[in-house]
C-alpha positions as CSV (number, residue, x, y, z in Angstrom):
1,M,142.5,-94.3,49.3
2,T,145.9,-92.8,49.5
3,S,147.2,-93.8,53.0
4,F,146.5,-95.9,56.0
5,E,147.6,-96.0,59.7
6,L,150.3,-98.7,60.3
7,E,149.5,-98.8,64.0
8,A,145.9,-99.7,63.3
9,D,144.4,-103.2,63.7
10,P,146.2,-105.4,61.1
11,V,142.7,-106.5,59.9
12,D,142.0,-102.9,59.0
13,I,145.3,-102.6,57.2
14,T,144.5,-105.8,55.3
15,A,141.2,-104.3,54.1
16,A,143.0,-101.1,53.0
17,L,145.6,-103.1,51.1
18,V,143.0,-105.3,49.4
19,D,141.2,-102.2,48.1
20,L,144.4,-101.0,46.4
21,F,144.5,-102.5,42.9
22,S,147.8,-104.3,42.4
23,V,147.6,-107.0,39.7
24,S,151.1,-108.2,38.8
25,G,152.9,-105.6,36.7
26,E,150.7,-102.8,38.1
27,E,152.1,-102.4,41.6
28,A,153.4,-98.8,41.3
29,A,150.5,-97.3,43.2
30,I,150.5,-99.7,46.1
31,A,154.3,-99.6,46.3
32,G,154.2,-95.8,46.5
33,I,151.6,-95.8,49.3
34,V,153.6,-98.5,51.3
35,E,156.8,-96.6,50.8
36,A,155.2,-93.3,52.0
37,A,153.6,-94.9,55.0
38,L,156.9,-96.4,56.1
39,Q,158.8,-93.2,55.6
40,V,156.3,-91.2,57.6
41,Q,155.2,-93.7,60.3
42,A,158.3,-95.8,60.8
43,G,161.1,-93.3,61.1
44,H,163.2,-95.8,63.0
45,L,163.6,-97.8,59.8
46,E,165.9,-97.3,56.8
47,V,163.5,-97.3,53.8
48,V,164.6,-97.9,50.1
49,R,162.5,-98.2,46.9
50,N,163.7,-100.4,44.1
51,G,161.3,-100.5,41.1
52,N,158.0,-101.5,42.7
53,T,159.7,-103.2,45.7
54,V,159.8,-101.4,49.0
55,L,162.5,-102.4,51.5
56,A,162.9,-101.3,55.2
57,R,165.2,-102.4,58.0
58,T,166.4,-101.8,61.5
59,N,170.1,-101.2,62.0
60,L,170.5,-101.8,65.7
61,G,173.6,-104.0,65.7
62,R,171.7,-107.1,66.9
63,P,173.6,-110.4,66.6
64,S,171.0,-111.8,64.3
65,R,168.7,-110.6,61.5
66,V,165.3,-111.8,60.5
67,I,163.7,-111.1,57.1
68,L,160.0,-110.7,56.7
69,A,159.0,-110.9,53.0
70,G,155.7,-110.5,51.3
71,H,154.6,-109.8,47.7
72,L,152.3,-106.9,46.9
73,D,150.8,-108.2,43.7
74,T,147.7,-110.3,43.1
75,V,146.3,-112.5,40.3
76,P,143.7,-110.7,38.0
77,V,140.5,-109.5,39.5
78,N,137.6,-111.9,39.4
79,D,134.6,-109.9,40.6
80,N,136.1,-109.9,44.1
81,L,136.9,-106.2,44.7
82,P,136.5,-104.1,46.8
83,S,136.9,-105.9,50.1
84,R,133.9,-106.9,52.2
85,R,133.6,-107.7,55.9
86,E,131.2,-110.1,57.6
87,G,130.6,-110.8,61.2
88,S,132.4,-109.2,64.2
89,G,134.9,-110.0,66.9
90,D,136.4,-113.4,66.7
91,D,133.9,-114.5,64.0
92,E,134.8,-111.6,61.6
93,V,135.7,-112.7,58.0
94,L,137.3,-110.4,55.4
95,H,136.5,-111.2,51.8
96,G,138.3,-110.0,48.6
97,L,141.2,-110.4,46.2
98,G,144.5,-110.8,48.1
99,T,143.0,-111.3,51.5
100,V,144.7,-114.7,51.5
101,D,147.4,-114.4,48.9
102,M,148.9,-112.4,50.5
103,K,147.8,-109.0,51.7
104,G,146.9,-110.4,55.1
105,G,150.6,-111.3,55.6
106,D,151.7,-107.9,54.2
107,A,149.4,-106.1,56.7
108,V,150.9,-108.0,59.6
109,F,154.5,-107.1,58.5
110,L,153.6,-103.4,58.0
111,H,152.0,-103.3,61.4
112,L,155.0,-104.8,63.1
113,A,157.4,-102.6,61.1
114,A,155.7,-99.5,62.6
115,T,155.0,-100.8,66.1
116,I,158.2,-102.7,67.1
117,R,161.0,-100.2,67.5
118,E,163.4,-102.3,69.7
119,P,163.2,-105.9,68.4
120,R,165.7,-108.4,69.8
121,H,166.7,-109.4,66.2
122,D,167.4,-106.8,63.6
123,V,164.6,-107.0,61.1
124,T,164.4,-106.5,57.3
125,F,161.0,-106.0,55.7
126,I,160.6,-106.7,51.9
127,F,157.4,-105.9,50.0
128,Y,158.0,-107.0,46.5
129,D,156.4,-107.1,43.1
130,N,155.6,-109.7,40.4
131,E,155.5,-112.9,42.4
132,E,152.3,-114.2,40.7
133,V,153.9,-114.3,37.2
134,E,157.0,-115.8,35.6
135,A,160.0,-116.1,37.9
136,A,162.2,-113.9,35.7
137,K,160.1,-110.9,36.7
138,N,160.0,-111.6,40.5
139,G,161.1,-108.6,42.5
140,L,163.2,-110.8,44.9
141,G,165.3,-111.8,41.9
142,R,165.9,-108.2,41.1
143,I,166.8,-107.4,44.7
144,E,169.3,-110.4,44.7
145,R,171.0,-108.9,41.6
146,E,170.9,-105.2,42.5
147,L,170.8,-105.0,46.3
148,P,172.1,-108.4,47.6
149,E,173.0,-107.1,51.0
150,W,169.3,-106.7,51.8
151,L,168.8,-110.5,51.5
152,R,171.4,-111.3,54.2
153,G,170.1,-112.7,57.5
154,D,169.6,-115.7,59.8
155,L,166.0,-116.5,59.0
156,A,163.5,-115.6,56.3
157,I,159.7,-115.6,57.0
158,V,157.6,-115.4,53.9
159,G,154.0,-114.4,54.7
160,E,152.3,-116.8,52.2
161,P,149.0,-118.2,53.6
162,S,149.6,-121.2,55.8
163,N,146.5,-121.3,58.1
164,A,148.6,-119.5,60.7
165,V,150.8,-122.6,61.0
166,I,154.5,-122.6,60.3
167,E,155.2,-124.4,57.0
168,A,158.9,-125.2,56.8
169,G,160.9,-125.6,53.6
170,C,159.2,-126.4,50.4
171,Q,159.1,-129.0,47.6
172,G,161.0,-128.6,44.4
173,T,159.2,-128.8,41.1
174,M,160.3,-130.0,37.7
175,R,158.4,-130.3,34.4
176,I,159.5,-132.6,31.6
177,E,158.4,-133.3,28.1
178,L,158.5,-136.9,26.8
179,R,158.4,-137.3,23.0
180,T,157.6,-140.3,20.9
181,A,158.0,-140.6,17.1
182,G,156.2,-142.6,14.5
183,A,155.5,-142.7,10.8
184,R,152.5,-141.1,9.0
185,A,150.1,-143.1,7.0
186,H,146.5,-142.9,5.9
187,T,144.2,-144.3,8.7
188,A,142.7,-146.6,6.0
189,R,146.1,-148.2,5.7
190,A,147.2,-147.8,9.3
191,W,149.5,-150.8,9.2
192,M,151.8,-148.8,6.9
193,G,152.4,-146.3,9.7
194,V,153.5,-146.1,13.3
195,N,151.2,-144.3,15.7
196,A,153.2,-142.0,18.0
197,I,150.2,-141.4,20.3
198,H,149.9,-145.2,20.9
199,A,153.6,-145.2,21.8
200,L,152.7,-143.1,24.9
201,G,150.9,-146.1,26.4
202,E,154.0,-147.5,28.1
203,P,155.1,-144.2,29.7
204,L,151.5,-143.7,31.0
205,R,151.5,-147.2,32.5
206,R,154.8,-146.4,34.3
207,L,153.2,-143.3,35.7
208,E,150.1,-145.2,36.8
209,A,152.3,-147.7,38.6
210,Y,154.6,-145.2,40.1
211,E,154.9,-145.1,43.9
212,A,155.9,-141.7,45.1
213,R,158.3,-141.3,48.0
214,V,157.1,-140.1,51.4
215,V,160.1,-138.5,53.1
216,D,160.8,-137.4,56.7
217,I,163.1,-134.4,57.1
218,D,163.6,-132.8,60.5
219,G,160.4,-134.5,61.7
220,L,158.3,-133.1,58.8
221,T,156.7,-135.3,56.2
222,Y,157.1,-134.4,52.5
223,R,155.0,-136.3,50.0
224,E,156.4,-136.4,46.4
225,G,154.3,-136.6,43.3
226,L,154.6,-137.5,39.6
227,Q,151.7,-136.7,37.3
228,A,150.9,-136.4,33.6
229,I,149.6,-132.9,33.0
230,G,149.2,-132.8,29.3
231,I,149.3,-134.8,26.0
232,T,149.6,-133.3,22.5
233,G,149.7,-135.1,19.2
234,G,147.7,-135.6,16.0
235,V,147.8,-134.4,12.4
236,A,144.3,-134.8,10.9
237,G,141.2,-137.0,11.2
238,N,142.5,-139.5,8.7
239,V,146.3,-139.5,9.4
240,V,148.3,-141.8,11.7
241,P,150.3,-139.3,13.8
242,D,154.1,-139.4,13.6
243,A,154.7,-137.3,16.7
244,A,153.3,-137.0,20.2
245,M,154.3,-135.5,23.5
246,L,153.5,-136.2,27.1
247,T,154.1,-133.4,29.7
248,I,154.8,-134.5,33.3
249,N,155.2,-132.6,36.5
250,H,157.4,-133.9,39.4
251,R,157.1,-132.5,42.9
252,F,160.1,-133.6,44.8
253,A,161.2,-133.5,48.5
254,P,163.9,-131.0,49.4
255,D,166.4,-133.7,50.1
256,R,166.7,-134.1,46.3
257,S,168.6,-131.5,44.3
258,A,167.3,-130.6,40.8
259,E,170.1,-132.7,39.4
260,D,168.9,-135.7,41.5
261,A,165.3,-135.2,40.4
262,E,166.3,-135.1,36.7
263,K,168.4,-138.2,37.1
264,H,165.5,-140.0,38.8
265,L,163.0,-139.0,36.0
266,R,165.4,-140.2,33.3
267,E,165.6,-143.6,35.2
268,V,161.8,-143.8,35.4
269,F,161.4,-143.1,31.7
270,D,164.5,-144.9,30.5
271,G,164.4,-145.5,26.8
272,Y,162.4,-142.4,26.0
273,D,163.3,-138.9,24.7
274,V,163.0,-136.7,27.8
275,S,163.8,-133.0,28.1
276,V,163.5,-130.8,31.2
277,V,161.6,-127.6,30.3
278,D,161.2,-126.0,33.8
279,F,162.4,-126.6,37.3
280,A,162.8,-124.9,40.7
281,P,164.8,-126.5,43.6
282,G,163.1,-127.1,46.9
283,A,164.2,-125.8,50.3
284,L,165.2,-127.7,53.4
285,P,163.3,-126.8,56.5
286,G,166.3,-125.7,58.5
287,L,164.4,-125.7,61.8
288,S,167.5,-126.5,63.8
289,A,168.8,-122.9,63.2
290,P,168.5,-120.9,66.4
291,A,166.2,-118.2,65.0
292,A,164.0,-120.8,63.4
293,A,163.7,-122.8,66.6
294,E,162.7,-119.7,68.5
295,L,160.0,-118.9,65.9
296,V,158.6,-122.5,66.2
297,E,158.6,-122.1,70.0
298,A,156.7,-118.8,69.8
299,A,154.2,-120.5,67.6
300,G,153.4,-123.2,70.1
301,G,156.0,-125.7,69.0
302,K,154.2,-126.8,65.8
303,A,155.5,-126.8,62.2
304,V,154.5,-128.8,59.1
305,A,156.0,-129.4,55.7
306,K,155.2,-127.1,52.9
307,L,153.7,-129.1,50.0
308,G,154.3,-126.8,47.1
309,W,156.9,-124.3,45.9
310,T,157.2,-120.7,47.3
311,D,159.9,-118.1,47.5
312,V,161.3,-119.7,50.6
313,A,163.4,-121.6,48.1
314,R,165.0,-118.4,46.9
315,F,166.1,-117.6,50.5
316,S,167.2,-121.2,51.1
317,A,169.5,-121.0,48.0
318,L,171.1,-118.0,49.6
319,G,171.9,-120.0,52.8
320,L,169.0,-118.8,55.0
321,P,166.6,-121.2,56.7
322,A,163.1,-120.0,55.5
323,V,159.5,-120.7,56.4
324,N,156.1,-119.8,55.2
325,F,153.9,-118.2,57.9
326,G,150.8,-116.2,57.2
327,P,147.1,-116.0,57.7
328,G,144.6,-117.7,55.4
329,D,143.8,-121.0,53.8
330,P,146.1,-121.5,50.8
331,T,143.5,-123.6,49.0
332,L,141.5,-120.3,48.7
333,A,144.3,-118.5,46.9
334,H,143.5,-117.4,43.4
335,T,139.8,-118.2,43.8
336,Q,136.9,-115.8,43.5
337,Q,135.9,-116.9,47.1
338,E,139.1,-115.7,48.6
339,H,138.6,-114.8,52.3
340,V,140.4,-114.8,55.6
341,A,139.4,-115.0,59.3
342,A,140.3,-111.8,61.1
343,S,141.3,-113.9,64.1
344,E,144.1,-115.5,62.0
345,I,145.5,-112.2,60.9
346,R,145.7,-111.1,64.6
347,Q,147.0,-114.5,65.6
348,V,150.0,-114.3,63.2
349,A,150.7,-110.7,64.3
350,N,150.7,-111.8,68.0
351,I,153.0,-114.8,67.4
352,L,155.5,-112.7,65.4
353,R,155.4,-109.9,68.0
354,T,156.3,-112.5,70.7
355,F,159.1,-113.8,68.5
356,L,160.6,-110.5,67.7
357,T,160.3,-108.9,71.2
């Protein structure tokens, strides 16, 4: 397939996108097709290509601007290509890699880009690369560095799967490593050594007893979490180990900064050698912003907290309120069984059309 009609049913556009191979790092083909489709079928938009990211926008002089952003890449194929359709009408289901994460959202945005020529907000569309891999490769980061004016607006909508419900803000995430030290000895003379793995017992007990916060922000409930996710240690079958490491992941509500989260973890594990190895700040929901309030109203007045981290945090860091809003069940993302209801794709398209027009 080399092209598709942007004015077609967004479900058909989703199927066409799914059938375009675009595992992270290999988005050149899909980016080229998306760019060509926008250039030919959406002449009212300014279209720019940056690497394997395609950007398009209206320039109508509206008093506000909305950004619609979706990544073009997928996780590796798991015997779930090409796309497959079952049922019909309201019961139709589309199966295949990326149906949920997140070519259904991309299809909606592409359809709206071509079919809404006079939106009441100016609109920027961003179809970016390398979201499913390390953050340093993320196309949004490159756009922030090279074309920062394209990330200016009053509201960002990221088309990640959200069961067609607005998910506002997102949790922050932090990973730490806690190390213990001991002294080696032969296990036949264990009293002569100090077992570093045994020394992890107290930190593990603190984790077991830990009571995570439940936080209300703008009427949305964010549940925090603190979990051990790995233990390493050991030298040989007859050696008392002199070093061990416990890896812990903390998901924190967006009312905490990364600095606050680190301070909290150092208090929880006071007395231990703790180092932060990875973190990403969360994003406040920002639903009081006028454009965000209008979106919630268009969606029936319902919004929930995002439990997890997404690129809404990148937009929040730039001062934009941001939400996740897309078709599909996020628990199916990255699974072989990935599938989306056609009715959800059309529902998201209809809500966004109402919001934008």
